[in-house]
N, C-alpha and C positions, 0 to 999 in steps of 0.2 A: 474390532468392533465394526459392525455394518450399520449402514444408515437405513432407517425404516422409511421407505419411500411410499408407504401406503397412507401416511398421515395426510388428511385432507383439511385439517383445521389449522389455520395460521396461528391461532392462539396457543396451540401446543408447541409450535416451532419458534415463535418470535424471539425467545431468549437465545436461540442457536443460529440466528441469521447474522452473517457478517459480510462486510464489503471485502473485495479482494481486487487489487490492481492486477491487470493483465495487459499484454500487448494487444493493440487493435487487430493485429493480423490473426488472432484467434477467431475472429468472426468469419474469415475466409474458410477456415477449417470446419466450422460449424455448418456453413452453407454447403461446402463440398460433400460433407457426410450426410447432408439432408437431415440434420438434427433440429429439434425445436430451437427457435432463436432464444439466445440468452437474454435475460434482462440486463441492460447495461446503460451506463452513462459515459459519454466521451469525457476524458479528463484533460490532461495537458500532454504536450509532446505526442508520442505515439502510444499513449496508454488510455485505458478505459477502466471504469469501475464496474466490476461484475459483483454478483451476490451469491453467497454459498450458504448451505446449511452445514454447520460444523458438528462433528461427532468425534471427539478424541483427536486423532491425527489424520482423520479423513474428512472430506468435504464433498458435497454434491452441489453442482451449479443450479441456480434457480433460473427457470426459463419462463417465457411469456405464458405458457399453458398453466404453470403453477399459479401465477398471479390471477389468472382468470378463474381457476378452480377455487382459489381462496377468497376471491372477491376483494383483493387488496390492490391499492393503487401503488404505482412505482415510487412516488414520493414518500408514502408511508413505509414502504420496505426500506428505502434509503435511510430515513430518519432512525428506524429501529436498528438497522445494521450499524450505523455510525455510533449510536448509543451503546450497543453491545461491544463494539470494538473499544470504545472509551472505557467501559467497565472492565473488560478483559485486561486492558493495558494497566489500569489502576490496580487490579488484583494481582497480575502476574508479570507485568512489564518490568523487566530489568534492563539495565544498560550499563555500558562500560565507558568510563572517562579515562582517556590517556593523554599524556602531555600537558603542557601549560602554554598559555598565551597563544602565539601564532601557530604553535604545534599541537594545540588541543584538538582532540577527536572525541566525539561522542558516537558510540556504536550500539545499535540495537541488533542483536543477533541471537534471539531466544529460540529460533528454529521452530516457532509455532505456526509458520505459514503466513503470518500477518505482519512481520517486521516492516517490510517496505510499505505496506498498506497504512501503517501509522503516519505516513505522510499526509493522510486525510484528517489528522487531528492537529490543526494549527495551534490550539491552546497548549498542547503538549510541547510543540516546537517552540512556542513563545517563551516557555520557561527557560529555555537554554540560550536564547538569543544574546542575553547579556554576558554570556561566557566567552564571546568571541570579539576580537578586534576585527575590523573590516566587516565585510558582508558575510552573513552566515550562508553556507552552501550545503546543499543536501543531495546526496546520491542514493539511488535505489537500483543498483545493477541487477539484483535478483530478489525474489520474493522474501527471502530469509535474511535480508541485510539492508539496513539503513545506516548511513554514515553522515555525520554533520561535521563540518570543518569551516575554516575561514579562508577567504581569498586574499588575506593581507600579505602573505609570503608567496611570491609567484613560483618559486622552486617547489615548495611543498604542494601548492595547489596543482602544479603541472604533474607531479608524481602521483598524487591521489587521483587526478582525472585519468591518467593513463591506466591506473589499476582498475578504476571503475569501467573504463572502456573494455579492458580485457575480461573482467568478470561478466559484463553484460553480453559479450560475444560468446563466452565459453561455458557459462553456468547452465545446469539442467533447467532451472526455472528462471531464465533470464528475463529482465524487464526492459531497461533502457540505460543508455549512457548519457542521456540528457540530464543536466543538473538543474536543481531547483533552489529557490530561496523563499524567504518569508518576508512579505512587504505589506504593511498596513493590515496585519492579521490574516492575510491570504497567501496561500502557496502559489508561487508563480514560477515560470521557467526562468532559470538564471541566464543572464546575458552578460557577456564580457563588456566592460566599459573601456 
């Protein structure tokens, strides 16, 4: 399926706009190739939020020229993209729960290209917080994987963190080995205490 790039009316696209986490280093590639600048928001660690038009298993990045042509502000695009991700997650989002207590893992691995980006849905993450003793820790080593676990068992924590580091270094769509947590309803970078 190809993406119709001739659509100039945002109203026709708004239901297909999604956020997507990407490494900040992508901006250097955009500049080197002299491509139109992506619409983006800095996020946490070494990540940013970009925006895409999704069609099946393909997506096209939204750049500043698109917003100008559509007459849409960045905050409106962001709100619509987050709402679409929330709706998509409610409709299709499945996850796996493995283990119990200190060994519990919650894994999102639907391979829809937005698993890691679900980090932007704190209300989704909040549902799972009570499942964990200790602090809830979140890893997004690549775009198709989000893992949630506890920091209460140091050996399990260390093993999972090593795996996240390897995945972030070796996966085709790698994101970050930075860990995250949820505090006061907001996603924040995880810090060791």
